[in-house]
Each structure stands twice: as structure tokens, then as C-alpha cells.
C-alpha positions as CSV (number, residue, x, y, z in Angstrom):
1,M,0.0,0.0,0.0
2,R,2.9,2.4,0.8
3,L,4.4,1.8,-2.6
4,L,1.0,2.4,-4.3
5,R,0.6,5.7,-2.4
6,A,4.1,6.8,-3.4
7,G,3.4,6.0,-7.1
8,P,2.0,9.5,-8.1
9,A,5.0,11.2,-6.4
10,V,7.5,9.1,-8.2
11,L,5.7,9.7,-11.5
12,L,5.8,13.5,-10.9
13,M,9.5,13.4,-10.0
14,A,10.3,11.4,-13.2
15,L,8.3,13.9,-15.3
16,F,10.1,16.8,-13.7
17,L,13.5,15.2,-14.4
18,S,12.7,14.4,-18.0
19,L,11.6,18.0,-18.6
20,W,14.7,19.4,-17.0
21,F,16.9,17.1,-19.1
22,S,15.1,18.1,-22.3
23,F,15.8,21.8,-21.7
24,S,19.3,21.5,-20.3
25,V,20.7,19.4,-23.1
26,P,20.1,22.1,-25.9
27,A,21.5,24.8,-23.6
28,M,24.6,22.8,-22.9
29,A,25.0,22.2,-26.7
30,V,24.7,25.9,-27.4
31,Q,27.3,26.7,-24.8
32,A,29.6,24.1,-26.3
33,T,29.6,25.9,-29.6
34,A,31.3,29.0,-28.2
35,P,35.1,28.9,-27.7
36,T,36.2,28.5,-24.1
37,K,39.6,29.0,-22.4
38,S,40.8,25.7,-23.7
39,T,40.0,26.8,-27.3
40,T,43.1,27.3,-29.4
41,V,43.0,30.9,-30.7
42,A,46.0,32.8,-32.1
43,P,47.0,35.5,-29.6
44,S,47.2,38.1,-32.3
45,T,43.5,37.7,-33.0
46,I,42.2,38.4,-29.5
47,A,41.1,41.8,-28.2
48,D,42.1,41.8,-24.5
49,D,40.9,44.9,-22.6
50,S,43.0,43.8,-19.6
51,A,46.1,45.6,-21.2
52,A,47.1,48.9,-19.7
53,A,44.8,51.8,-20.4
54,E,44.7,55.4,-19.3
55,D,41.7,54.9,-17.1
56,D,42.4,51.3,-15.9
57,P,42.5,50.9,-12.1
58,D,46.1,50.9,-10.8
59,A,47.5,49.4,-7.6
60,N,46.7,52.5,-5.5
61,L,42.9,52.5,-6.2
62,V,40.2,50.9,-3.9
63,P,36.7,49.9,-4.9
64,L,33.9,52.4,-4.3
65,D,32.2,51.9,-1.0
66,T,29.3,54.4,-1.1
67,E,26.6,52.1,-2.3
68,G,23.2,52.8,-0.8
69,P,20.8,50.5,1.1
70,P,19.6,47.3,-0.6
71,P,16.4,47.6,-2.6
72,E,14.3,46.2,0.3
73,A,15.5,49.0,2.6
74,A,15.5,51.8,0.1
75,S,12.0,50.9,-1.1
76,P,10.1,48.6,1.2
77,S,7.4,48.1,-1.4
78,K,8.2,47.4,-5.0
79,T,5.6,49.9,-6.1
80,T,7.0,52.7,-3.9
81,T,9.0,55.3,-5.7
82,S,10.9,58.4,-4.5
83,T,8.7,61.5,-4.8
84,V,11.0,64.5,-4.6
85,P,9.0,67.7,-5.3
86,R,10.0,70.6,-7.3
87,T,11.7,73.6,-5.6
88,E,8.5,75.6,-5.7
89,D,6.7,72.8,-3.9
90,L,9.0,72.7,-0.9
91,I,7.0,75.3,1.0
92,Q,4.0,72.9,1.0
93,L,6.2,70.1,2.3
94,N,4.2,67.3,4.0
95,P,6.6,64.8,5.6
96,T,5.5,61.2,5.0
97,G,6.9,59.8,8.2
98,S,3.7,58.0,9.0
99,S,3.3,56.4,5.7
100,P,2.8,52.6,5.7
101,A,6.1,52.1,3.9
102,T,8.0,54.1,6.5
103,V,6.2,52.2,9.3
104,R,7.3,48.8,7.9
105,F,10.8,50.1,7.6
106,S,10.7,51.5,11.1
107,D,9.7,48.2,12.5
108,A,13.1,46.7,11.5
109,L,15.4,49.4,13.0
110,N,15.4,51.8,15.9
111,P,14.3,55.2,14.6
112,P,17.0,57.9,14.7
113,A,16.2,61.2,16.4
114,E,15.6,63.0,13.1
115,L,12.7,60.6,12.2
116,T,11.2,60.7,15.6
117,Q,11.0,64.5,15.5
118,I,9.6,64.5,12.0
119,Q,6.8,62.2,13.0
120,D,5.9,64.6,15.8
121,S,3.2,66.8,14.2
122,S,3.9,69.6,16.7
123,R,7.3,70.1,15.0
124,N,6.1,70.3,11.4
125,A,6.5,74.1,11.2
126,A,10.0,74.0,12.7
127,D,11.0,71.1,10.4
128,Q,9.7,72.9,7.3
129,M,11.7,76.0,8.3
130,E,14.9,73.9,8.9
131,Y,14.8,72.2,5.5
132,T,13.8,75.3,3.5
133,S,16.8,77.0,5.1
134,Y,19.1,74.7,3.2
135,D,20.6,76.1,0.0
136,V,19.6,73.1,-2.1
137,P,16.1,71.6,-2.1
138,I,15.6,69.0,0.7
139,V,12.5,67.0,1.4
140,L,12.1,64.1,3.9
141,D,10.1,61.5,2.0
142,S,10.2,57.7,2.6
143,S,13.2,57.2,0.3
144,V,15.3,59.9,2.1
145,Q,14.3,58.4,5.5
146,A,15.4,55.0,4.3
147,H,18.9,56.4,3.4
148,I,19.1,58.2,6.7
149,R,18.4,55.0,8.5
150,Y,21.0,53.1,6.4
151,F,23.7,55.7,6.9
152,N,22.9,56.0,10.6
153,T,22.7,52.3,11.5
154,A,23.9,49.9,8.8
155,I,27.1,51.9,8.0
156,H,27.3,54.3,10.9
157,G,31.1,53.8,11.2
158,R,31.8,54.1,7.5
159,F,29.7,57.2,7.2
160,G,31.7,58.7,10.1
161,E,34.9,58.0,8.2
162,W,33.5,59.8,5.2
163,L,32.6,62.9,7.3
164,F,36.1,62.8,8.9
165,R,37.8,62.5,5.5
166,L,35.7,65.3,4.0
167,S,36.7,67.6,6.9
168,R,40.2,67.5,5.5
169,Y,39.2,69.0,2.2
170,R,36.0,70.8,3.0
171,P,37.5,74.4,3.4
172,L,39.0,74.1,-0.1
173,V,35.9,72.7,-1.7
174,E,33.7,75.4,-0.2
175,T,36.1,78.1,-1.4
176,I,36.0,76.7,-4.9
177,F,32.2,76.3,-4.9
178,T,31.8,79.9,-3.7
179,E,33.9,81.1,-6.6
180,F,31.6,79.3,-9.0
181,H,28.5,80.6,-7.1
182,L,27.4,77.1,-6.2
183,P,25.3,76.3,-3.1
184,S,27.6,75.3,-0.2
185,D,25.6,72.2,0.6
186,L,26.7,70.6,-2.7
187,V,29.9,69.7,-0.9
188,Y,28.0,66.7,0.5
189,L,27.5,65.4,-3.0
190,S,31.1,64.1,-2.7
191,L,29.9,61.9,0.3
192,V,27.6,59.9,-1.9
193,E,30.0,59.8,-4.8
194,S,33.1,58.5,-3.0
195,G,33.1,59.5,0.7
196,F,35.6,62.0,-0.7
197,N,38.2,59.3,-1.3
198,P,40.6,60.4,-4.0
199,Y,41.5,56.7,-4.6
200,A,38.0,55.4,-5.1
201,Y,37.0,53.9,-8.4
202,S,33.8,52.3,-9.7
203,R,33.1,49.3,-11.9
204,A,32.4,51.8,-14.7
205,K,36.0,53.2,-14.3
206,A,34.9,56.5,-12.8
207,T,37.6,57.7,-10.4
208,G,38.4,60.2,-7.7
209,P,36.4,62.1,-5.1
210,W,33.9,63.3,-7.7
211,Q,33.9,60.1,-9.7
212,F,34.6,61.5,-13.2
213,M,34.6,59.3,-16.2
214,K,37.6,59.8,-18.4
215,G,35.7,61.4,-21.3
216,T,34.0,64.0,-19.0
217,A,37.2,64.6,-17.1
218,K,39.1,65.5,-20.3
219,V,36.3,67.8,-21.4
220,Y,36.7,69.7,-18.2
221,G,40.4,70.1,-18.5
222,L,41.7,67.2,-16.3
223,R,44.8,65.3,-17.4
224,V,44.3,61.5,-17.6
225,D,47.2,59.4,-18.9
226,N,49.3,56.4,-17.8
227,Y,51.2,58.5,-15.2
228,V,48.9,61.2,-14.0
229,D,45.2,61.1,-13.3
230,E,43.9,64.5,-12.2
231,R,40.5,63.1,-11.4
232,R,42.2,62.1,-8.2
233,D,43.6,65.5,-7.4
234,P,41.3,67.0,-4.7
235,I,41.7,70.6,-5.9
236,K,41.7,70.2,-9.7
237,S,38.9,67.6,-9.7
238,T,36.8,69.9,-7.5
239,V,37.2,72.7,-9.9
240,A,36.1,70.4,-12.7
241,A,33.2,69.2,-10.7
242,A,32.2,72.9,-9.9
243,R,32.3,73.7,-13.6
244,Y,30.3,70.6,-14.5
245,L,27.6,71.2,-11.8
246,R,27.3,74.9,-12.9
247,D,26.8,73.8,-16.5
248,L,24.2,71.2,-15.5
249,Y,22.3,73.7,-13.4
250,D,22.3,76.2,-16.3
251,L,21.0,73.5,-18.5
252,F,18.2,72.1,-16.3
253,G,17.4,75.1,-14.0
254,A,16.9,72.9,-10.9
255,W,19.3,71.1,-8.6
256,P,17.5,67.8,-8.3
257,L,17.6,67.5,-12.1
258,A,21.2,68.7,-12.2
259,M,22.3,66.1,-9.7
260,A,20.4,63.4,-11.5
261,A,22.3,64.4,-14.7
262,Y,25.6,64.3,-12.8
263,N,24.9,60.7,-12.0
264,A,23.3,59.5,-15.2
265,G,24.5,62.0,-17.8
266,E,22.7,65.0,-19.2
267,G,21.6,63.2,-22.3
268,K,19.7,60.5,-20.4
269,V,17.9,63.0,-18.2
270,M,17.0,65.2,-21.1
271,R,15.6,62.3,-23.0
272,A,13.6,61.2,-20.0
273,L,12.1,64.7,-19.6
274,H,11.2,64.8,-23.3
275,K,9.7,61.3,-23.4
276,A,7.7,61.8,-20.2
277,R,6.8,65.4,-21.1
278,A,7.9,66.3,-17.6
279,E,9.6,69.3,-16.0
280,S,10.9,67.9,-12.7
281,F,12.9,65.1,-11.2
282,S,9.9,63.9,-9.2
283,E,8.0,63.3,-12.4
284,I,10.7,61.3,-14.2
285,S,11.5,59.4,-11.0
286,K,8.1,57.8,-11.2
287,T,8.8,56.4,-14.7
288,R,11.1,53.7,-16.1
289,L,13.0,56.2,-18.2
290,I,15.9,56.5,-15.7
291,R,17.7,53.8,-13.7
292,R,16.9,53.0,-10.1
293,E,20.4,54.1,-9.2
294,T,19.6,57.6,-10.5
295,K,16.2,57.6,-8.8
296,E,17.9,56.9,-5.5
297,Y,20.9,59.2,-6.1
298,V,19.1,62.5,-5.2
299,P,17.4,61.1,-2.0
300,R,20.8,59.7,-1.0
301,F,22.3,63.1,-1.3
302,M,19.5,64.6,0.7
303,A,20.0,62.1,3.5
304,A,23.7,62.7,3.6
305,T,23.1,66.4,3.7
306,I,20.7,66.2,6.6
307,I,23.1,64.0,8.6
308,A,26.2,66.1,7.8
309,R,24.5,69.3,8.8
310,N,23.3,67.7,12.1
311,P,26.0,65.2,13.0
312,D,25.4,65.5,16.8
313,R,21.8,64.6,16.3
314,Y,22.8,61.2,14.8
315,G,25.7,60.4,17.2
316,F,28.6,61.4,14.9
317,T,31.6,63.2,16.3
318,Q,32.7,66.6,15.3
319,E,36.3,65.6,15.0
320,S,38.1,67.1,12.0
321,A,41.1,65.9,10.1
322,K,44.3,68.0,9.5
323,P,43.5,70.5,6.7
324,H,44.8,69.8,3.2
325,Q,47.8,72.2,3.1
326,F,51.0,71.9,1.2
327,D,53.9,73.6,-0.5
328,E,55.0,72.8,-4.1
329,A,58.5,71.7,-5.0
330,I,59.7,72.0,-8.6
331,I,60.8,68.6,-9.9
332,T,62.6,68.4,-13.2
333,R,62.9,64.6,-13.7
334,P,61.1,61.4,-12.7
335,V,61.6,60.6,-9.0
336,H,59.8,58.1,-6.8
337,F,58.1,58.8,-3.5
338,R,60.3,56.2,-1.7
339,A,63.5,57.8,-3.0
340,I,62.3,61.2,-1.8
341,A,61.4,59.8,1.6
342,N,64.8,58.1,2.0
343,V,66.7,61.3,1.2
344,T,64.5,64.0,2.8
345,G,62.8,62.1,5.7
346,I,59.3,63.0,4.5
347,P,57.1,60.0,5.2
348,Y,56.2,58.0,2.0
349,E,52.5,57.8,3.1
350,E,52.3,61.6,3.4
351,L,53.6,62.1,-0.1
352,R,50.9,59.7,-1.4
353,L,48.3,61.6,0.6
354,L,49.3,64.9,-0.9
355,N,49.7,63.6,-4.5
356,P,47.0,61.0,-5.2
357,E,47.0,62.0,-8.9
358,L,50.3,60.3,-9.5
359,R,49.4,56.8,-10.5
360,R,52.8,55.2,-10.0
361,D,54.0,57.0,-6.9
362,A,56.5,58.9,-9.0
363,T,56.6,62.2,-10.9
364,P,55.8,61.6,-14.6
365,P,58.4,61.3,-17.4
366,G,58.5,63.8,-20.2
367,D,57.5,66.8,-18.1
368,E,60.1,69.5,-18.0
369,T,58.9,70.5,-14.6
370,Y,56.4,69.0,-12.2
371,H,54.9,70.7,-9.2
372,L,55.1,68.0,-6.5
373,K,53.1,68.7,-3.4
374,V,55.2,68.4,-0.2
375,P,54.4,69.2,3.5
376,V,54.4,72.8,4.4
377,G,57.9,74.1,5.1
378,M,59.7,71.2,3.1
379,K,59.8,72.9,-0.3
380,E,63.4,74.2,0.0
381,K,64.7,71.0,1.5
382,V,63.4,68.9,-1.3
383,E,64.7,71.2,-4.0
384,Q,68.1,71.4,-2.3
385,L,68.5,67.6,-2.0
386,L,67.0,66.9,-5.4
387,D,70.5,66.1,-6.8
388,R,70.8,63.3,-4.3
389,I,67.5,61.7,-5.2
390,P,68.0,59.1,-8.0
391,T,66.1,59.3,-11.2
392,Y,63.3,56.7,-11.4
393,K,63.1,54.5,-14.4
394,F,59.5,53.4,-15.1
395,P,58.8,49.8,-16.0
396,Q,57.9,49.4,-19.6
397,L,54.1,49.6,-20.0
398,P,52.5,46.6,-21.8
399,A,51.3,47.5,-25.3
400,K,47.5,47.7,-25.5
401,A,46.3,44.7,-27.5
402,Q,44.7,45.5,-30.9
403,F,42.4,43.6,-33.1
404,V,44.1,41.6,-35.9
405,T,41.8,40.1,-38.5
406,A,42.1,36.4,-38.8
407,G,40.1,35.5,-42.0
408,P,36.6,37.0,-41.9
409,S,36.4,37.0,-38.0
410,R,38.1,38.4,-35.0
411,W,37.8,37.4,-31.3
412,Y,37.1,39.3,-28.1
413,K,37.9,37.8,-24.6
414,V,35.1,38.6,-22.2
415,Q,36.2,40.6,-19.1
416,V,34.8,40.8,-15.6
417,G,31.7,43.1,-15.6
418,D,31.0,42.6,-19.4
419,T,27.5,41.9,-20.6
420,L,26.4,41.1,-24.1
421,G,24.8,44.5,-24.2
422,K,28.0,46.2,-23.3
423,V,30.0,44.3,-25.8
424,S,27.4,45.1,-28.5
425,K,27.7,48.9,-27.7
426,R,31.5,48.8,-27.4
427,F,32.0,47.3,-30.9
428,R,28.9,48.9,-32.4
429,I,27.5,45.5,-33.4
430,P,23.7,44.8,-33.2
431,L,22.9,42.6,-30.3
432,K,21.0,40.2,-32.6
433,T,24.1,39.9,-34.9
434,L,26.3,39.2,-31.9
435,K,24.1,36.4,-30.6
436,T,23.7,34.9,-34.1
437,K,27.5,34.9,-34.8
438,N,28.1,33.2,-31.5
439,S,25.1,30.8,-31.5
440,L,23.9,32.3,-28.3
441,S,20.3,31.8,-27.1
442,D,21.0,33.1,-23.6
443,P,22.4,36.6,-23.1
444,T,24.7,35.4,-20.2
445,I,28.4,35.5,-20.9
446,R,31.2,34.7,-18.5
447,P,34.7,36.1,-18.0
448,G,37.2,34.2,-20.1
449,D,34.8,33.3,-22.9
450,F,35.7,34.3,-26.4
451,L,33.2,36.0,-28.7
452,V,33.3,36.3,-32.5
453,I,33.3,40.1,-33.2
454,S,32.3,40.7,-36.8
455,R,29.4,42.4,-38.6
């Protein structure tokens, strides 16, 4: 009887296994048609993006660590979107601290003082006055609350490090922003970009405290080559960021839109406004025309600004780092930081801290003079002892691999982070053509695979 009762279950299991086998075999066959690491391919026919490039990460860089809360925290309900009003709507701000989404999020974590006060209706007038006194539009909606909670609980220590690091550069940034007539609160945009880490880089190869892509950096006058990357220079990159932000504001006329464009690019935001026939960030944030990252970027900035302007309220210390001050020594040939440290006694780490733009910890070759930043009071000593510092010989850079046609086709080796869509855009080959040439029925590709690149 037990065997008879188990019969239907066995039959169902057998049916499931047969269906799985029938689907998996074709997929395995398709995958087998594409070359793998063991496939013999002439080296001259492979395009390998791992070769040295001007904006490739070097040994000094560290991965970006400013990601926001996970989707569950940033948006407790899948249908909930950030609703940031236009500047003219801020006077009628109605905090949504008692919304169902906020209540569900509040159940998971202890509410910080800011949220407790916002939920107190007796403080509404004072809160409205506080946020309208900021020099960029600030509104405390559910998405901003989620980011405040994330910064204040999940990564409290890390956010404190960002505030401490920013304190080192903040006087310089505020001075530059004042010269460009920018709101002083925009300094906190660097917190959500990089935690003001000059050595931060992203998967998209954006680098520096303001996370410039190489193309945008060069448009705004920053030097990016194999030896110098001024996206990492705290002063020069801040000047470029100020110019870019000013241009974006002049283009869009509102800071939420300008900040969204800083994250996604002005073209994407402009197209979203046009397609949605919208005029504000709050309108396009309710559509699928911009990425979730961009939708959360503006609320993340608002949350960072609220905390940074009220650190005591959230339990952050007011401790400040030593200001970014330096003298500049004139260097006429390539010299390495370690050689300078050995001769002058200046700590190697201090030279790195003052000169993050030097990619190989040495002044670049080919420059008749280079202004090396040194600790205050050490300029004369460095220049006097320069003759005793040996010239640094850079290791030969690997040549960047180029495509070489082998018959009618050429190959590309898939790198970490590649998708079929990215490869399609990079080589300007229609996605359908790329899939057909490589007999791919699934868009998934893996690092180390080889793809046929031909039209």
C-alpha cells in the first residue's frame, strides 16, 4: 500500500527530471559551440581589454564603498518610488513619516532622532523651516528616510569615516564652490559619490572624489594618462566638478535634475524629460526612463546632507582631520616617493596623501617640470636635496592589444563586468548579430569566454 501511495509522487518526479533534461541538453549544446579558455586561438586575433589603459585601475585604487541601502531598505514596497517635489513645492512640504512604507521600515530598526522628530506633528513648522533654510532643495520623504536609516545604522562607522575625510578637504571645496556661485551644501555630493576618497573607483571606471569618467574629465580640463590622473587631485577635480555642476544647473534650472544628470549624464535625463513630457525630477523618477540608481541618487544626497548638517543629532563626532595644506616643489625629472622619503625624511604615506593624482607614486616622465606637493615648510629642503635623489626608471608599459583580423572574423575575450549588451555597444555590433554569430540563445556570458566580433 505504501508503494502504491508513493506512485504518483514518483511519476511526478520522473516527469520533472525528463523536462529538466530536455531543456538543459540544448542549452549545454549551445554553450559548447562558443570557444572556451581551452580553445586554441591565435593571440594576435584576441582583443584583450586587460592591457594597460589610461583609465584602468592601478594598484593604488580601492573599490567604491558608497553604495546605498539594498532595494528592500530603500524601497520597502516594489511599487513605492521616490517622490521629490520641485523647488517651488517645498513650502508645502508634508513629511510622510507616518506612511505605511515608513512604518514597515521603522519596525526593522530603531528610529534615529531625526525621524522621531519628523513624526511629531507639533514640530512640522520647525522642520519645514529647517529644510527650507538649506541652500539646495531638501525633502524628507520615505526614500530619504530609508537612506538616513541606512547611513545612521547599517554603515554608521563608515559614514563617520566619510565625514572625517571630507573635513580635511571641505574648506578648499567650499572656497571653490563659492567662486563658482554654487550652493555650499553641494559639498555633500562628494559623500555619496566617493566618501571624498581620491583613490575610489567604480566598476564603470569612474575615479576620484567626484567620480569622473575619463571622457568627461578631459572635457573639463583634467589630465588623464598612464602616469597622471587628475580626477584624483582633490583641488583640480573639485574645480572640474564645480564647472560641470554649474553647466548642468544652467541646462536644467533645478538642482535635483542637475544632480540626476551628474549621476546618469545630461543626455539621459534630457531624453527622460522629453519622453515623459515632464519638467521635474519627481516626475521622471516615477517612470522607467531613468535607472533605479539615479532615482535613489538624489534622495541619497538629501539624506547625507541632513546628517552632515546635524552630526550630533545622529551620534557622529565633530572631530576634524588635519587640513589639506602643502607647498609645491619643482621637480625636473622622474623621482619616486620612496626615494624622496629616503633622502628628505618626508614619510612616504604623506607624499601619497598629498599627491594621489600620481598613478605610479612617482613624478611623470616627459614633463620638463612637475609641481610636487610636499608638506608645508619642506619645499626648500626637497629642492636642495634633489640632486641626491636618484632618477626613477619606469617599467615598460604593456602595449595595448589591438584587433588583428584572422580571416573573416576576430575574437574578443570577455572581461569581468562585461555583458552582451555592453560588448554590443562597445564594438557597435547589433545585439542580434552578436548572438547569431556566437550561436547564443542566452544573453549570459562569462569572463574568459571568447566571442566572435564581426558584422
